N, C-alpha and C positions, 0 to 999 in steps of 0.2 A: 423693539419698541413698540408699543403698543397702540391703538388707533385714538386717544385721547393725546399720548405724546407727540405722536408723527402729525398731528392737525395742529398744535398749539405753536410748535416750533415754526410754524409757516405764518401765523396771523401779526399783525402789530401789536407791541406790546401791550395797547390798549384794551383790544379785543381780547388778547390772550388773556389777562388778567378777568375779565368779565366772562367769556365761556369756561376758561377754567375753573370759576365758580361755580357753575349749572351742577344742578343734583338732577343729572340723567342718567340713563344708560346708555354710553356712545354706539354700542352695539345697533342701537335703533335709531341712529342722527343719520340722517342718509344726506341732506344738504345744506350748508350755510351759504345764503346769498347777500354779498354785499354790492349795494348800488348807491351811486354818490348821491348825495344830499336825500336817501331814503333812510328807513328804518332796516336794522338788522334784523333778517329773517332766516329761521331755518326751516327745515321740512325734517319733524321728529315722529315717529310712527305712522309716516303718512301723511302726515296733517301740517300745514302752513301754520306757523307762530310766531311771534316777535320776542325779543330780550331788551330788557331794560337795564339800566345803569347799575342797577343793584343785584345784577344775574337771575333776575325770575322772569319765567315765561309770562308772556301777557297775548290777549287776543285784540289789545289795542293799538293801532299803527303809533300814535302819537304818543305814547308812554315809554316807548322803545329807544332805546340809543341811535343817534343819527349820524350814518357815514360820511366821512370826510374825504375830501381828496387826498388829505395827509393818509387816512387808514387806506385807502386803495394802494399809493403809492408805496409806503410801507412794507404792506404785504405782499406788495408784488417783488419788493425787494429781497424778502425774507424766500420767496418761494423760485427765485432764479437765481440764489447765493450774489445777488449785487451784479450778474451776469444776464441781463435779459438778451444782450447779444448771442451768447452761446445756445437761446432756445429759439433763434429766428424761425427755423423752419416749424417747430411746433406751434409757436404764435403765426403762421400762415394758415394752419389748420384751425387757428380758434381755441385750442386747449394744452395744457403742459400736464403731464402724466410725471409726479413725483415718488419717491420711495414708498413703499406701500401699496402703490397701485392706485391711489387717489388722483383724480382727475380734475384739472382745475380749468375751467371753461371761462374764457375772457372774452369781452366785448366793448367797442370803443370806435374811434375813427378808422375806417380800413383805408390803407394804400393800394390802389391799382395799377397794375402795369401789364398791358397788351391782355387786358379782361382776365387777369388771373389778381388773386390776392397777394401782393407782394409783402405785406406787413401790417399789424395794426400797433397804431401809438394814441395816445392820450387814453390808454387804458382806464376806462371807469366803471366798469361791472365785471366782477367774479363770482363765480357759481363753484363751489368747492363741492365737488360729488365724494362719498368716502365710499369706499370699495369695501365689501362687507362679502367673504368668501363664505357659504353655508355647504362644508362639506358634509354630504349625506342626504340633500334635499331631493335629489334624483331617483331614492331609492323606491320608490312606490311608480315611476315612470317609466324606469328602464327597462322590467321585464316586457313592457307592449310594444318596446324598439324593437326587440330583438328577435330576429328571423333565425329558430335554432335550429332548422333543414338546412338552410343555405350557410350557418355558422357565421352572419353578419350581423348587420341591422337592416329597418326599413328608411328609406327616404322618409325625412320627418320635418313635419312643418310645428312648429311652437307659435300660437296665435297669442297676445297677449294685450291689453291696454298699457301706457304707459305706468311706470313706478310698480307693476306687478309682478317683478322678478323673472322676467325672460330671460335675461342675460345672467344671472345668476342661476337660474336652472340650467341654461346650455352649459355653463362653465363647471359644473358638477358631472352633466350627462360626458361632455369630453374627459374630463379625469379618470372617471369612471371605467371609460371605454379604452383609453388610452393605457391605463394601468392594467386592465383584464382584470378578471374574476374566476371562480369555480365552475361559471355557466357560460363565460366566452372569453377566451383570449384573448391578450390585449391587441387592438388593430392601430396602424399609423395613420395618425391626424393630420391634416393641415387646417390652419385656421388662419383666415383671412380678417385679421383684426383693426378694422380700417380708424375706428376712433379709440383706439387703446383700453377698449372696456371689456374684452374677455380675460385676455393675460395681463394687461395693465403693464406693458412692459417699462422698465425703467434703465435705460441707457442698454438696451437691447436685452435685458434679463426680466422673464415674466414675473412679475410680483405676487400672483393668483397661481397655484397649484394646476397645471390641467394635463398633469401626467406624464409618463417618462418616454409615450411614444408618439409626442406631440410636439409638431414643426409649424412656427407662428412668422405670418408676415405682418409686421406691425405698420400702423398707418399707412396700407395700401388700399386703394380703391377695389373694392369688391370684385368687380367685373376680371379686372387686371388681375387680381390675385389669385382670383380660382384658376383662371387660365396657367399662370406662372407655375402655381403648386402641381398641378398635374404633368407639365412638363417636367418639371424638375425636381420633387421630391416623393413622387410615387404614393401619394396617399390613398391609402382605402377609403376615408372618410373626406369629406371635406366640411368644416362648420364657418357659419358665417352669420353675423346678426343684423337684423332689420334691414330685410332686403324691401326690392321695390321698384327700381327703375328698368327700362327697357333692355338695357346693357346688360344688368344683372341676371334676368332674365334668360336672355341668349348663353350668357355662360352656365348659367344652370344645365341647359339644355346639353351644350358642352360636357359638363360633368358629368352629368348621367348618361350621355351617349358613349363616354369613354368607359363607363363600369364602374365609376366610382360612386358610393353612396353620400349623401347631403343632408345635412343639417341645419336648419335655418330658423330664426325668428322674424318676425313681423307684427307690427302693428295694427291692432281689432281687437274685434269682441267676440267673433264667431266664424265658422267657415261661411254662412253667408253673408257678412261682414267682407270678406276677403273677396268672395264671388262678385261682389257689388263694384271694387275696385276697377277701375280700366285697365291697368297692366296685369294686377294680380289674378283677376278672375281666370284668365287663361292658364294658370296654373291647377287650378281645381277643376275646372272642365277637362283638361286632358288629363287628370289622375296622375300627376307626376309624383305627388306625393301619398305614401302607402300608410302614414300616420297623422293626424293631426292632435296637438295637445292644446288645449284650452287652459289658461289661465285668468282668474279675476282676482278683485281684493274683497271680494263680498264677505268673507266670514275673517281673512286676514291677508296680508301682502303675501304675493305668490299661494294663493289657494288654487290647488287642482280641480277644475271645474269638471272636466271631460276629456276623454280620448276617443277618435275617432280613427277608423280605417278609409280607406281609399275610396272604398263606394257608402262613408257616411255612415254604416253601422256605427253604434255605441259599443266601446269595449269597456268602458268605466265611466263611472258617473259618480261623483260627491257633492 
């Protein structure tokens, strides 16, 4: 089933008809946002735009389809196959992953119990983030991450603003390292996928191809997950997305101290940007990472800007 079919089957009948008639390339459709009493919005080619009743794109919000509570309710019924209670654990996390790896973010009234989110009711906001795996996107980066002498890889940090392809790049790096190649045998990789974005597991099965030697902890906090994988799965590499907390940095120290290599991503625009952040700055100062990969959207989504070594010598520039 293609991306278009996977998407349309979870939308309300009205939205299914309107979006189904759009003349777009679904490979470039990134998000669909449904907000109660607000215009139907999509992110297409990294640009926000609205959709009219007659399936046209518009930059004018008042010309767009207005989302009713019924559209939200019906869409959630299709997403959950009329069994929202079966997704109780996912709803507590604020998202549901569906077949194909697409992630449905939800918001509404939270039910709090003992300082934790027990559930979300009166769901009024839905963000459908479409999964797009781009195999081969790591081809240029990968040679710079491999330590040929040690027949392994360097500790790597991917730095990227939002919506610039860092998770997509991380995913393909994992796949290629896991499967192996003529210049590096396949290696065991442990992935802590806290938000189900890397492997996009659906009922325990990754919807994205992360290679044949990859083990995934889905919906697990990164700090705890890294420790668990070291103790249970003997990974040679651990991969995580969007690091930033003090607990995660402590876990990173533990991972590196155990001789395991690390590949991580972080929101930012440059090494200097990361250095100026209170928690993350210590990573740069201590030279924990041996490679820095900088992405942007200046020329296109996921544009590879530069690659640096631990001493911030530039190895690649585009």
